[in-house]
Steps between C-alpha positions, in 0.01 A plus 500: 500500500314206331293279723516215251776463239391409148722199464430394852136401411482137399379408143170323450522169312276448183237238547438203270175648374663821394769309317241292317303807395820661368586192295152483353508870403835463326379193316189681378709795389739275307207317336339828395829619352540179299147523362544864402825422316343207320213719374741761361691229318175378349418853384842535340462163330155602372639827353761321292387470135585177339640570152441216257789366303502595128641260248590643158381297209774385274466619135387233262772347288534640146318311228705237336608593148555229245858440396448600134330829596774577754760445231321744269491763775868464576613520141508876434572642156849628453500875427805620308690793648428847357707615209751771578531824301679458173771753443505633144856536389590767245618374164871457473509589131305808390337487153659728245253452213145633454237224501323446166188709434187344352379749240179305437379520859162677538492796742242462780409807702370295793853381571620855570537562875425839647216715634190577298333314215464554130164680506603772748572871505822677583502604863187299576436255780699179470280221373206727404426490124343794318173312456461492879602864548211661313209376717694580819568863416141543382328382820740560787564841655851603600636753746731785411801295616416211267468682168770639276311822413235611755170658396523873425224763527435673166179697561135497593227710659580756767418424860198681644555658841197432726312831532423466871862424590626778275272761660608383845866525396572135582775310318542126490656193341357170375712192426354270236588157364408393147618296202610652170414260218702412192305768311606774744153543650414465868300185563189632674427208739854513641481858633487512880587747775798404714485802733362854503513807722124564452217306337392808302813469279457129415225532235684774310829305512352171373308672219814682389713181499247308290521766226882512486712338228840335539774359288482126582781330685728264308671178593751353255368731233133407540226712664381359832250587770651694789371549853539868591467692826456874449445789743263780391558827689241779518667837564379858493751703299 
């Protein structure tokens, strides 16, 4: 089947030259490997960062204090403990006699405790004497909630219905604000329109208010100025 068996062929022996070449190649390969490893080690050593050593400075010693000054600092003043509450005990024996009365003692009104002062009015503000009340009620204006008796209308001229609005059959309302003085007259500069349904009614309403007369408001029995808000309605009856 086979002319020549595989194992039957004799092996060729390696020559001395081939052996020498093989040794040289292995030596060169080993040398190259050693050099490559040495270079990598050098790279690793170069990449290592050398951290310097830090030495913490010791704090300086505290200044030396003389002995007499140190003694003064150590000697602290002695603070006595706080005093506790003192309990007031009721008398064991109750007095049965009236203490003597000094009939020659002079009466002083300033020693009387209570609200108000001598120069005041009944029902007035606490601490407000009558001498201070008069200028206040003469210059300040009050609202209807602040007075005892509010201002009351007693008469005056009749309101004039605007002719154009009357012929057109238009009704309206004007709300005015004004001050009634202590004499019952409307203070002219204080009249102003708060709101109105039409401007044509405003002139007639303000003219009518300025001619009206009132009973002045009163506060603690004295006439005062009162701030009034009044609505004037124009209707066709």
